[in-house]
PDB file of N, CA, C and O in Angstrom:
ATOM      1  N   MET A   1      -2.544  -0.236  -8.411  1.00  0.00           N
ATOM      2  CA  MET A   1      -2.528   0.799  -7.216  1.00  0.00           C
ATOM      3  C   MET A   1      -3.894   0.868  -6.936  1.00  0.00           C
ATOM      4  O   MET A   1      -4.138   1.605  -5.980  1.00  0.00           O
ATOM      5  N   GLU A   2      -5.078   0.227  -7.571  1.00  0.00           N
ATOM      6  CA  GLU A   2      -6.647   0.227  -6.914  1.00  0.00           C
ATOM      7  C   GLU A   2      -6.653  -0.599  -6.067  1.00  0.00           C
ATOM      8  O   GLU A   2      -7.196  -0.480  -4.969  1.00  0.00           O
ATOM      9  N   SER A   3      -5.889  -1.797  -6.578  1.00  0.00           N
ATOM     10  CA  SER A   3      -5.850  -3.388  -5.630  1.00  0.00           C
ATOM     11  C   SER A   3      -5.143  -2.437  -3.906  1.00  0.00           C
ATOM     12  O   SER A   3      -5.706  -2.454  -2.812  1.00  0.00           O
ATOM     13  N   TYR A   4      -4.318  -1.997  -4.124  1.00  0.00           N
ATOM     14  CA  TYR A   4      -3.534  -1.435  -2.966  1.00  0.00           C
ATOM     15  C   TYR A   4      -4.217  -0.709  -2.034  1.00  0.00           C
ATOM     16  O   TYR A   4      -4.305  -1.048  -0.855  1.00  0.00           O
ATOM     17  N   LEU A   5      -4.913   0.698  -2.705  1.00  0.00           N
ATOM     18  CA  LEU A   5      -5.838   1.108  -1.980  1.00  0.00           C
ATOM     19  C   LEU A   5      -6.868   0.908  -1.290  1.00  0.00           C
ATOM     20  O   LEU A   5      -7.159   1.361  -0.183  1.00  0.00           O
ATOM     21  N   LEU A   6      -7.785  -0.234  -2.398  1.00  0.00           N
ATOM     22  CA  LEU A   6      -8.683  -1.401  -1.427  1.00  0.00           C
ATOM     23  C   LEU A   6      -8.361  -1.772  -0.418  1.00  0.00           C
ATOM     24  O   LEU A   6      -9.005  -1.706   0.629  1.00  0.00           O
ATOM     25  N   ALA A   7      -6.979  -2.361  -0.646  1.00  0.00           N
ATOM     26  CA  ALA A   7      -6.285  -3.122   0.734  1.00  0.00           C
ATOM     27  C   ALA A   7      -6.441  -2.153   2.364  1.00  0.00           C
ATOM     28  O   ALA A   7      -6.940  -2.387   3.464  1.00  0.00           O
ATOM     29  N   LEU A   8      -5.763  -1.092   1.779  1.00  0.00           N
ATOM     30  CA  LEU A   8      -5.348  -0.266   2.886  1.00  0.00           C
ATOM     31  C   LEU A   8      -7.200   0.479   3.332  1.00  0.00           C
ATOM     32  O   LEU A   8      -7.475   1.032   4.396  1.00  0.00           O
ATOM     33  N   HIS A   9      -8.033   0.281   2.330  1.00  0.00           N
ATOM     34  CA  HIS A   9      -9.348   1.057   3.007  1.00  0.00           C
ATOM     35  C   HIS A   9      -9.694  -0.258   3.726  1.00  0.00           C
ATOM     36  O   HIS A   9      -9.696  -0.185   4.955  1.00  0.00           O
ATOM     37  N   VAL A  10      -9.988  -1.452   3.172  1.00  0.00           N
ATOM     38  CA  VAL A  10     -10.328  -2.565   4.075  1.00  0.00           C
ATOM     39  C   VAL A  10      -9.706  -2.775   5.449  1.00  0.00           C
ATOM     40  O   VAL A  10     -10.346  -3.239   6.393  1.00  0.00           O
ATOM     41  N   SER A  11      -8.583  -2.456   5.510  1.00  0.00           N
ATOM     42  CA  SER A  11      -7.760  -2.321   6.745  1.00  0.00           C
ATOM     43  C   SER A  11      -8.044  -1.322   7.640  1.00  0.00           C
ATOM     44  O   SER A  11      -7.542  -1.216   8.759  1.00  0.00           O
ATOM     45  N   GLY A  12      -8.784  -0.650   7.182  1.00  0.00           N
ATOM     46  CA  GLY A  12      -9.416   0.722   8.058  1.00  0.00           C
ATOM     47  C   GLY A  12      -8.524   2.377   8.152  1.00  0.00           C
ATOM     48  O   GLY A  12      -8.593   3.364   8.885  1.00  0.00           O
ATOM     49  N   HIS A  13      -7.736   1.976   6.998  1.00  0.00           N
ATOM     50  CA  HIS A  13      -6.867   3.699   6.901  1.00  0.00           C
ATOM     51  C   HIS A  13      -8.264   4.877   6.355  1.00  0.00           C
ATOM     52  O   HIS A  13      -9.319   4.670   5.756  1.00  0.00           O
ATOM     53  N   SER A  14      -7.737   5.900   6.812  1.00  0.00           N
ATOM     54  CA  SER A  14      -8.993   6.811   6.629  1.00  0.00           C
ATOM     55  C   SER A  14      -9.011   7.449   5.435  1.00  0.00           C
ATOM     56  O   SER A  14      -7.966   7.335   4.794  1.00  0.00           O
ATOM     57  N   ARG A  15     -10.112   8.259   4.801  1.00  0.00           N
ATOM     58  CA  ARG A  15      -9.964   8.612   3.379  1.00  0.00           C
ATOM     59  C   ARG A  15      -8.768   9.627   2.901  1.00  0.00           C
ATOM     60  O   ARG A  15      -8.226   9.672   1.797  1.00  0.00           O
ATOM     61  N   GLN A  16      -8.523  10.413   4.042  1.00  0.00           N
ATOM     62  CA  GLN A  16      -7.410  11.357   3.859  1.00  0.00           C
ATOM     63  C   GLN A  16      -5.789  10.518   3.536  1.00  0.00           C
ATOM     64  O   GLN A  16      -4.951  10.933   2.735  1.00  0.00           O
ATOM     65  N   THR A  17      -5.671   9.397   4.306  1.00  0.00           N
ATOM     66  CA  THR A  17      -4.825   8.569   4.339  1.00  0.00           C
ATOM     67  C   THR A  17      -4.837   7.699   2.405  1.00  0.00           C
ATOM     68  O   THR A  17      -3.873   7.315   1.743  1.00  0.00           O
ATOM     69  N   LEU A  18      -5.990   7.683   2.142  1.00  0.00           N
ATOM     70  CA  LEU A  18      -5.964   6.947   0.918  1.00  0.00           C
ATOM     71  C   LEU A  18      -5.773   7.850   0.254  1.00  0.00           C
ATOM     72  O   LEU A  18      -4.810   7.720  -0.502  1.00  0.00           O
ATOM     73  N   ASP A  19      -6.655   9.365   0.170  1.00  0.00           N
ATOM     74  CA  ASP A  19      -5.743  10.250  -0.936  1.00  0.00           C
ATOM     75  C   ASP A  19      -4.573  10.391  -0.790  1.00  0.00           C
ATOM     76  O   ASP A  19      -3.931  10.440  -1.839  1.00  0.00           O
ATOM     77  N   LEU A  20      -3.945  10.492   0.262  1.00  0.00           N
ATOM     78  CA  LEU A  20      -2.473  10.979   0.119  1.00  0.00           C
ATOM     79  C   LEU A  20      -1.561   9.890  -0.497  1.00  0.00           C
ATOM     80  O   LEU A  20      -0.539  10.149  -1.133  1.00  0.00           O
ATOM     81  N   TYR A  21      -2.097   8.473  -0.209  1.00  0.00           N
ATOM     82  CA  TYR A  21      -1.327   7.725  -1.326  1.00  0.00           C
ATOM     83  C   TYR A  21      -1.461   7.708  -2.479  1.00  0.00           C
ATOM     84  O   TYR A  21      -0.460   7.569  -3.182  1.00  0.00           O
ATOM     85  N   ARG A  22      -3.284   7.901  -3.303  1.00  0.00           N
ATOM     86  CA  ARG A  22      -3.250   8.006  -4.547  1.00  0.00           C
ATOM     87  C   ARG A  22      -2.138   9.065  -4.784  1.00  0.00           C
ATOM     88  O   ARG A  22      -1.131   8.741  -5.413  1.00  0.00           O
ATOM     89  N   ARG A  23      -2.304  10.421  -4.259  1.00  0.00           N
ATOM     90  CA  ARG A  23      -1.965  11.711  -4.433  1.00  0.00           C
ATOM     91  C   ARG A  23      -0.247  11.000  -4.957  1.00  0.00           C
ATOM     92  O   ARG A  23       0.162  11.202  -6.100  1.00  0.00           O
ATOM     93  N   SER A  24       0.496  10.274  -4.037  1.00  0.00           N
ATOM     94  CA  SER A  24       1.704   9.881  -4.163  1.00  0.00           C
ATOM     95  C   SER A  24       2.193   9.034  -5.216  1.00  0.00           C
ATOM     96  O   SER A  24       3.264   9.220  -5.793  1.00  0.00           O
ATOM     97  N   ILE A  25       1.182   7.860  -5.517  1.00  0.00           N
ATOM     98  CA  ILE A  25       1.776   7.233  -6.313  1.00  0.00           C
ATOM     99  C   ILE A  25       1.075   7.369  -7.930  1.00  0.00           C
ATOM    100  O   ILE A  25       1.543   6.745  -8.882  1.00  0.00           O
ATOM    101  N   ALA A  26       0.175   8.066  -8.014  1.00  0.00           N
ATOM    102  CA  ALA A  26      -0.338   8.306  -9.359  1.00  0.00           C
ATOM    103  C   ALA A  26       0.811   8.900 -10.133  1.00  0.00           C
ATOM    104  O   ALA A  26       1.236   8.247 -11.086  1.00  0.00           O
ATOM    105  N   PRO A  27       1.432  10.199  -9.804  1.00  0.00           N
ATOM    106  CA  PRO A  27       2.515  10.392 -10.577  1.00  0.00           C
ATOM    107  C   PRO A  27       3.662   9.401 -10.950  1.00  0.00           C
ATOM    108  O   PRO A  27       4.180   9.365 -12.066  1.00  0.00           O
ATOM    109  N   LEU A  28       3.937   8.757 -10.104  1.00  0.00           N
ATOM    110  CA  LEU A  28       4.900   7.000 -10.684  1.00  0.00           C
ATOM    111  C   LEU A  28       4.279   6.640 -11.823  1.00  0.00           C
ATOM    112  O   LEU A  28       4.832   6.730 -12.919  1.00  0.00           O
ATOM    113  N   VAL A  29       2.945   6.155 -11.638  1.00  0.00           N
ATOM    114  CA  VAL A  29       2.366   5.845 -12.647  1.00  0.00           C
ATOM    115  C   VAL A  29       2.037   6.397 -14.105  1.00  0.00           C
ATOM    116  O   VAL A  29       1.692   5.767 -15.104  1.00  0.00           O
ATOM    117  N   VAL A  30       2.249   7.774 -13.926  1.00  0.00           N
ATOM    118  CA  VAL A  30       2.320   8.738 -15.259  1.00  0.00           C
ATOM    119  C   VAL A  30       3.488   8.426 -15.525  1.00  0.00           C
ATOM    120  O   VAL A  30       3.710   7.968 -16.645  1.00  0.00           O
ATOM    121  N   PHE A  31       4.573   8.582 -14.579  1.00  0.00           N
ATOM    122  CA  PHE A  31       6.234   8.721 -14.962  1.00  0.00           C
ATOM    123  C   PHE A  31       6.731   7.725 -15.594  1.00  0.00           C
ATOM    124  O   PHE A  31       7.599   7.760 -16.467  1.00  0.00           O
ATOM    125  N   LEU A  32       5.924   6.385 -14.955  1.00  0.00           N
ATOM    126  CA  LEU A  32       6.534   5.117 -15.936  1.00  0.00           C
ATOM    127  C   LEU A  32       5.774   4.865 -17.325  1.00  0.00           C
ATOM    128  O   LEU A  32       6.135   4.227 -18.314  1.00  0.00           O
ATOM    129  N   ARG A  33       4.764   5.480 -17.101  1.00  0.00           N
ATOM    130  CA  ARG A  33       4.208   5.250 -18.385  1.00  0.00           C
ATOM    131  C   ARG A  33       3.311   3.728 -18.728  1.00  0.00           C
ATOM    132  O   ARG A  33       2.292   3.519 -18.070  1.00  0.00           O
ATOM    133  N   ASP A  34       3.716   2.806 -19.683  1.00  0.00           N
ATOM    134  CA  ASP A  34       3.369   1.624 -19.751  1.00  0.00           C
ATOM    135  C   ASP A  34       4.145   0.741 -19.517  1.00  0.00           C
ATOM    136  O   ASP A  34       4.094  -0.343 -20.097  1.00  0.00           O
ATOM    137  N   LYS A  35       5.221   1.112 -18.402  1.00  0.00           N
ATOM    138  CA  LYS A  35       5.929   0.340 -18.029  1.00  0.00           C
ATOM    139  C   LYS A  35       5.383  -0.943 -16.807  1.00  0.00           C
ATOM    140  O   LYS A  35       5.051  -0.618 -15.666  1.00  0.00           O
ATOM    141  N   ALA A  36       5.371  -2.338 -17.273  1.00  0.00           N
ATOM    142  CA  ALA A  36       4.858  -3.174 -16.086  1.00  0.00           C
ATOM    143  C   ALA A  36       5.748  -3.177 -14.533  1.00  0.00           C
ATOM    144  O   ALA A  36       6.931  -3.045 -14.220  1.00  0.00           O
ATOM    145  N   ILE A  37       4.651  -3.370 -13.908  1.00  0.00           N
ATOM    146  CA  ILE A  37       4.957  -2.861 -12.599  1.00  0.00           C
ATOM    147  C   ILE A  37       6.576  -4.017 -11.953  1.00  0.00           C
ATOM    148  O   ILE A  37       7.460  -3.659 -11.176  1.00  0.00           O
ATOM    149  N   GLY A  38       6.462  -5.000 -12.455  1.00  0.00           N
ATOM    150  CA  GLY A  38       7.686  -5.866 -12.499  1.00  0.00           C
ATOM    151  C   GLY A  38       8.942  -5.838 -13.047  1.00  0.00           C
ATOM    152  O   GLY A  38       9.940  -6.551 -12.946  1.00  0.00           O
ATOM    153  N   GLU A  39       8.618  -4.725 -13.722  1.00  0.00           N
ATOM    154  CA  GLU A  39      10.071  -3.909 -14.636  1.00  0.00           C
ATOM    155  C   GLU A  39      10.735  -2.717 -14.067  1.00  0.00           C
ATOM    156  O   GLU A  39      11.692  -2.109 -14.546  1.00  0.00           O
ATOM    157  N   VAL A  40      10.117  -2.482 -13.022  1.00  0.00           N
ATOM    158  CA  VAL A  40      10.348  -1.083 -12.648  1.00  0.00           C
ATOM    159  C   VAL A  40      11.595  -1.498 -11.722  1.00  0.00           C
ATOM    160  O   VAL A  40      11.594  -2.378 -10.862  1.00  0.00           O
ATOM    161  N   SER A  41      12.416  -0.851 -12.012  1.00  0.00           N
ATOM    162  CA  SER A  41      13.779  -0.352 -11.585  1.00  0.00           C
ATOM    163  C   SER A  41      14.491   0.463 -10.194  1.00  0.00           C
ATOM    164  O   SER A  41      14.120   1.612  -9.954  1.00  0.00           O
ATOM    165  N   THR A  42      15.146   0.039  -9.635  1.00  0.00           N
ATOM    166  CA  THR A  42      15.728   0.842  -8.557  1.00  0.00           C
ATOM    167  C   THR A  42      16.290   2.401  -9.199  1.00  0.00           C
ATOM    168  O   THR A  42      16.041   3.418  -8.552  1.00  0.00           O
ATOM    169  N   GLY A  43      16.862   2.461 -10.174  1.00  0.00           N
ATOM    170  CA  GLY A  43      17.275   3.550 -11.013  1.00  0.00           C
ATOM    171  C   GLY A  43      16.100   4.631 -11.808  1.00  0.00           C
ATOM    172  O   GLY A  43      16.261   5.781 -12.218  1.00  0.00           O
ATOM    173  N   GLU A  44      14.805   3.687 -11.829  1.00  0.00           N
ATOM    174  CA  GLU A  44      13.710   4.090 -12.308  1.00  0.00           C
ATOM    175  C   GLU A  44      13.076   5.127 -11.165  1.00  0.00           C
ATOM    176  O   GLU A  44      12.824   6.317 -11.356  1.00  0.00           O
ATOM    177  N   LEU A  45      12.898   4.441 -10.030  1.00  0.00           N
ATOM    178  CA  LEU A  45      12.309   5.026  -8.675  1.00  0.00           C
ATOM    179  C   LEU A  45      13.285   6.508  -8.456  1.00  0.00           C
ATOM    180  O   LEU A  45      12.910   7.554  -7.927  1.00  0.00           O
ATOM    181  N   ARG A  46      14.270   6.280  -8.890  1.00  0.00           N
ATOM    182  CA  ARG A  46      15.512   7.451  -8.245  1.00  0.00           C
ATOM    183  C   ARG A  46      15.361   8.255  -9.240  1.00  0.00           C
ATOM    184  O   ARG A  46      15.437   9.452  -8.961  1.00  0.00           O
ATOM    185  N   SER A  47      15.114   7.889 -10.641  1.00  0.00           N
ATOM    186  CA  SER A  47      14.807   9.106 -11.781  1.00  0.00           C
ATOM    187  C   SER A  47      13.716   9.753 -11.632  1.00  0.00           C
ATOM    188  O   SER A  47      13.532  10.910 -12.012  1.00  0.00           O
ATOM    189  N   PHE A  48      12.860   8.996 -11.027  1.00  0.00           N
ATOM    190  CA  PHE A  48      11.450   9.876 -10.637  1.00  0.00           C
ATOM    191  C   PHE A  48      11.608  10.565  -9.191  1.00  0.00           C
ATOM    192  O   PHE A  48      10.992  11.609  -8.980  1.00  0.00           O
ATOM    193  N   LEU A  49      12.049  10.260  -8.650  1.00  0.00           N
ATOM    194  CA  LEU A  49      12.395  11.405  -6.969  1.00  0.00           C
ATOM    195  C   LEU A  49      13.251  12.430  -7.688  1.00  0.00           C
ATOM    196  O   LEU A  49      13.194  13.622  -7.383  1.00  0.00           O
ATOM    197  N   ALA A  50      14.004  11.990  -8.591  1.00  0.00           N
ATOM    198  CA  ALA A  50      15.422  13.429  -9.127  1.00  0.00           C
ATOM    199  C   ALA A  50      14.265  14.239  -9.950  1.00  0.00           C
ATOM    200  O   ALA A  50      14.332  15.468  -9.925  1.00  0.00           O
ATOM    201  N   TYR A  51      13.249  13.638 -10.649  1.00  0.00           N
ATOM    202  CA  TYR A  51      12.025  14.730 -11.506  1.00  0.00           C
ATOM    203  C   TYR A  51      10.921  15.542 -10.599  1.00  0.00           C
ATOM    204  O   TYR A  51      10.508  16.668 -10.878  1.00  0.00           O
ATOM    205  N   LEU A  52      10.488  14.702  -9.375  1.00  0.00           N
ATOM    206  CA  LEU A  52      10.381  15.472  -8.572  1.00  0.00           C
ATOM    207  C   LEU A  52      10.745  16.628  -7.707  1.00  0.00           C
ATOM    208  O   LEU A  52      10.038  17.537  -7.270  1.00  0.00           O
ATOM    209  N   GLY A  53      12.226  16.340  -7.538  1.00  0.00           N
ATOM    210  CA  GLY A  53      12.769  17.266  -6.789  1.00  0.00           C
ATOM    211  C   GLY A  53      12.691  18.419  -7.452  1.00  0.00           C
ATOM    212  O   GLY A  53      12.752  19.453  -6.788  1.00  0.00           O
ATOM    213  N   ALA A  54      12.515  18.508  -9.126  1.00  0.00           N
ATOM    214  CA  ALA A  54      12.522  20.061  -9.574  1.00  0.00           C
ATOM    215  C   ALA A  54      11.169  20.640  -9.947  1.00  0.00           C
ATOM    216  O   ALA A  54      10.829  21.571 -10.676  1.00  0.00           O
ATOM    217  N   LYS A  55      10.252  19.412  -8.888  1.00  0.00           N
ATOM    218  CA  LYS A  55       8.880  20.225  -8.742  1.00  0.00           C
ATOM    219  C   LYS A  55       8.354  20.456  -7.747  1.00  0.00           C
ATOM    220  O   LYS A  55       7.491  21.329  -7.850  1.00  0.00           O
ATOM    221  N   VAL A  56       8.579  19.782  -6.157  1.00  0.00           N
ATOM    222  CA  VAL A  56       7.898  19.952  -5.167  1.00  0.00           C
ATOM    223  C   VAL A  56       9.142  20.040  -4.236  1.00  0.00           C
ATOM    224  O   VAL A  56      10.305  19.727  -4.489  1.00  0.00           O
ATOM    225  N   HIS A  57       8.636  20.511  -3.170  1.00  0.00           N
ATOM    226  CA  HIS A  57       9.292  20.605  -1.908  1.00  0.00           C
ATOM    227  C   HIS A  57       9.858  19.474  -1.477  1.00  0.00           C
ATOM    228  O   HIS A  57       9.165  18.479  -1.694  1.00  0.00           O
ATOM    229  N   ASN A  58      11.070  19.247  -0.841  1.00  0.00           N
ATOM    230  CA  ASN A  58      11.602  18.200  -0.217  1.00  0.00           C
ATOM    231  C   ASN A  58      10.956  17.596   0.635  1.00  0.00           C
ATOM    232  O   ASN A  58      11.056  16.369   0.627  1.00  0.00           O
ATOM    233  N   VAL A  59      10.052  18.266   1.686  1.00  0.00           N
ATOM    234  CA  VAL A  59       9.165  17.483   2.338  1.00  0.00           C
ATOM    235  C   VAL A  59       7.971  16.568   1.717  1.00  0.00           C
ATOM    236  O   VAL A  59       7.657  15.432   2.072  1.00  0.00           O
ATOM    237  N   THR A  60       7.379  17.384   0.671  1.00  0.00           N
ATOM    238  CA  THR A  60       6.762  16.421  -0.417  1.00  0.00           C
ATOM    239  C   THR A  60       7.381  15.142  -1.008  1.00  0.00           C
ATOM    240  O   THR A  60       6.687  14.142  -1.189  1.00  0.00           O
ATOM    241  N   ILE A  61       8.576  15.178  -1.280  1.00  0.00           N
ATOM    242  CA  ILE A  61       9.463  14.209  -1.587  1.00  0.00           C
ATOM    243  C   ILE A  61       9.050  13.260  -0.589  1.00  0.00           C
ATOM    244  O   ILE A  61       7.923  12.765  -0.631  1.00  0.00           O
ATOM    245  N   GLY A  62       9.855  12.982   0.276  1.00  0.00           N
ATOM    246  CA  GLY A  62       9.788  12.513   1.469  1.00  0.00           C
ATOM    247  C   GLY A  62       8.706  11.816   1.686  1.00  0.00           C
ATOM    248  O   GLY A  62       8.812  10.613   1.923  1.00  0.00           O
ATOM    249  N   ILE A  63       7.378  12.481   1.642  1.00  0.00           N
ATOM    250  CA  ILE A  63       5.902  11.886   1.763  1.00  0.00           C
ATOM    251  C   ILE A  63       5.604  10.919   0.697  1.00  0.00           C
ATOM    252  O   ILE A  63       5.222   9.779   0.961  1.00  0.00           O
ATOM    253  N   ARG A  64       5.774  11.357  -0.518  1.00  0.00           N
ATOM    254  CA  ARG A  64       5.563  10.578  -1.801  1.00  0.00           C
ATOM    255  C   ARG A  64       6.866   9.335  -1.704  1.00  0.00           C
ATOM    256  O   ARG A  64       6.516   8.236  -2.132  1.00  0.00           O
ATOM    257  N   TRP A  65       7.814   9.399  -1.363  1.00  0.00           N
ATOM    258  CA  TRP A  65       8.910   8.219  -1.105  1.00  0.00           C
ATOM    259  C   TRP A  65       8.346   7.307  -0.428  1.00  0.00           C
ATOM    260  O   TRP A  65       8.226   6.217  -0.987  1.00  0.00           O
ATOM    261  N   ARG A  66       7.852   7.455   0.905  1.00  0.00           N
ATOM    262  CA  ARG A  66       7.106   6.895   2.085  1.00  0.00           C
ATOM    263  C   ARG A  66       5.906   6.168   1.368  1.00  0.00           C
ATOM    264  O   ARG A  66       5.707   5.025   1.779  1.00  0.00           O
ATOM    265  N   SER A  67       5.217   6.541   0.547  1.00  0.00           N
ATOM    266  CA  SER A  67       3.874   6.177   0.436  1.00  0.00           C
ATOM    267  C   SER A  67       4.504   5.105  -0.909  1.00  0.00           C
ATOM    268  O   SER A  67       4.304   3.896  -0.794  1.00  0.00           O
ATOM    269  N   ILE A  68       4.969   5.432  -1.674  1.00  0.00           N
ATOM    270  CA  ILE A  68       5.890   4.547  -2.930  1.00  0.00           C
ATOM    271  C   ILE A  68       6.388   3.417  -2.415  1.00  0.00           C
ATOM    272  O   ILE A  68       5.997   2.378  -2.947  1.00  0.00           O
ATOM    273  N   ARG A  69       7.382   3.306  -1.245  1.00  0.00           N
ATOM    274  CA  ARG A  69       8.138   2.486  -0.736  1.00  0.00           C
ATOM    275  C   ARG A  69       6.742   1.372  -0.291  1.00  0.00           C
ATOM    276  O   ARG A  69       6.521   0.378  -0.982  1.00  0.00           O
ATOM    277  N   ALA A  70       5.974   1.674   0.805  1.00  0.00           N
ATOM    278  CA  ALA A  70       4.801   1.115   0.978  1.00  0.00           C
ATOM    279  C   ALA A  70       4.065   0.500   0.314  1.00  0.00           C
ATOM    280  O   ALA A  70       3.503  -0.535   0.671  1.00  0.00           O
ATOM    281  N   PHE A  71       3.912   1.257  -1.182  1.00  0.00           N
ATOM    282  CA  PHE A  71       3.198   0.359  -2.336  1.00  0.00           C
ATOM    283  C   PHE A  71       4.293  -0.906  -2.725  1.00  0.00           C
ATOM    284  O   PHE A  71       4.048  -2.103  -2.569  1.00  0.00           O
ATOM    285  N   PHE A  72       5.230  -0.479  -3.128  1.00  0.00           N
ATOM    286  CA  PHE A  72       6.346  -1.761  -3.314  1.00  0.00           C
ATOM    287  C   PHE A  72       6.576  -2.764  -2.738  1.00  0.00           C
ATOM    288  O   PHE A  72       6.963  -3.779  -3.316  1.00  0.00           O
ATOM    289  N   ASN A  73       6.364  -2.671  -1.353  1.00  0.00           N
ATOM    290  CA  ASN A  73       6.542  -3.554  -0.012  1.00  0.00           C
ATOM    291  C   ASN A  73       5.331  -4.414  -0.278  1.00  0.00           C
ATOM    292  O   ASN A  73       5.404  -5.642  -0.222  1.00  0.00           O
ATOM    293  N   TRP A  74       4.020  -3.654  -0.617  1.00  0.00           N
ATOM    294  CA  TRP A  74       2.883  -4.051  -0.331  1.00  0.00           C
ATOM    295  C   TRP A  74       2.866  -5.281  -1.562  1.00  0.00           C
ATOM    296  O   TRP A  74       2.608  -6.455  -1.296  1.00  0.00           O
ATOM    297  N   LEU A  75       3.171  -4.816  -2.870  1.00  0.00           N
ATOM    298  CA  LEU A  75       3.165  -5.840  -4.122  1.00  0.00           C
ATOM    299  C   LEU A  75       3.888  -6.852  -3.757  1.00  0.00           C
ATOM    300  O   LEU A  75       3.426  -7.952  -4.059  1.00  0.00           O
ATOM    301  N   HIS A  76       5.299  -6.820  -2.964  1.00  0.00           N
ATOM    302  CA  HIS A  76       6.180  -7.842  -2.850  1.00  0.00           C
ATOM    303  C   HIS A  76       5.610  -8.863  -1.679  1.00  0.00           C
ATOM    304  O   HIS A  76       5.669 -10.084  -1.821  1.00  0.00           O
ATOM    305  N   ARG A  77       5.118  -8.304  -0.645  1.00  0.00           N
ATOM    306  CA  ARG A  77       4.096  -9.373   0.582  1.00  0.00           C
ATOM    307  C   ARG A  77       3.335  -9.554  -0.453  1.00  0.00           C
ATOM    308  O   ARG A  77       3.655 -10.713  -0.713  1.00  0.00           O
ATOM    309  N   GLU A  78       2.861  -9.380  -0.936  1.00  0.00           N
ATOM    310  CA  GLU A  78       1.221  -9.905  -1.871  1.00  0.00           C
ATOM    311  C   GLU A  78       1.667 -11.554  -2.996  1.00  0.00           C
ATOM    312  O   GLU A  78       0.958 -12.451  -3.453  1.00  0.00           O
ATOM    313  N   GLY A  79       3.217 -11.257  -3.059  1.00  0.00           N
ATOM    314  CA  GLY A  79       3.544 -11.673  -4.377  1.00  0.00           C
ATOM    315  C   GLY A  79       3.389 -11.630  -5.463  1.00  0.00           C
ATOM    316  O   GLY A  79       3.317 -12.558  -6.270  1.00  0.00           O
ATOM    317  N   LEU A  80       3.318 -10.534  -5.617  1.00  0.00           N
ATOM    318  CA  LEU A  80       3.063  -9.911  -7.007  1.00  0.00           C
ATOM    319  C   LEU A  80       4.509  -9.360  -7.865  1.00  0.00           C
ATOM    320  O   LEU A  80       4.717  -9.119  -9.054  1.00  0.00           O
ATOM    321  N   LEU A  81       5.407  -9.294  -6.575  1.00  0.00           N
ATOM    322  CA  LEU A  81       7.120  -8.877  -7.445  1.00  0.00           C
ATOM    323  C   LEU A  81       7.858  -9.832  -6.321  1.00  0.00           C
ATOM    324  O   LEU A  81       7.719 -10.063  -5.120  1.00  0.00           O
ATOM    325  N   ALA A  82       8.732 -10.260  -7.407  1.00  0.00           N
ATOM    326  CA  ALA A  82       9.765 -11.027  -6.400  1.00  0.00           C
ATOM    327  C   ALA A  82      10.656 -10.205  -5.697  1.00  0.00           C
ATOM    328  O   ALA A  82      11.456 -10.912  -5.085  1.00  0.00           O
ATOM    329  N   GLU A  83      10.849  -9.037  -5.533  1.00  0.00           N
ATOM    330  CA  GLU A  83      11.534  -8.355  -4.877  1.00  0.00           C
ATOM    331  C   GLU A  83      10.868  -6.880  -5.165  1.00  0.00           C
ATOM    332  O   GLU A  83      10.272  -6.570  -6.196  1.00  0.00           O
ATOM    333  N   SER A  84      11.146  -5.890  -3.818  1.00  0.00           N
ATOM    334  CA  SER A  84      10.741  -4.400  -4.021  1.00  0.00           C
ATOM    335  C   SER A  84      11.882  -3.879  -4.760  1.00  0.00           C
ATOM    336  O   SER A  84      12.982  -4.315  -4.419  1.00  0.00           O
ATOM    337  N   PRO A  85      11.820  -2.802  -5.960  1.00  0.00           N
ATOM    338  CA  PRO A  85      12.869  -1.741  -6.143  1.00  0.00           C
ATOM    339  C   PRO A  85      13.079  -0.737  -5.065  1.00  0.00           C
ATOM    340  O   PRO A  85      14.067  -0.009  -4.981  1.00  0.00           O
ATOM    341  N   ALA A  86      12.191  -0.756  -4.346  1.00  0.00           N
ATOM    342  CA  ALA A  86      12.020   0.452  -3.090  1.00  0.00           C
ATOM    343  C   ALA A  86      13.261   0.099  -2.092  1.00  0.00           C
ATOM    344  O   ALA A  86      13.446   0.768  -1.076  1.00  0.00           O
TER     345      ALA A  86
END
């Protein structure tokens, strides 16, 4: 996650955007515990969204989902994942 945020910073994203991405992705990291990023499945991402649904507003879920999807797409583009589960 830190490498992703650094890449966003270098590409000129604002501090507010970086904070939004951090707040969106960090709960997923906690939810997945010690699972390797390459082992995350689409089903686990869906479970995370369902977990969020019990805690936050639907608009917040949408924002977090877009941030998480962008993160996994970045991992794929960087060659760190064979494919994005998002």
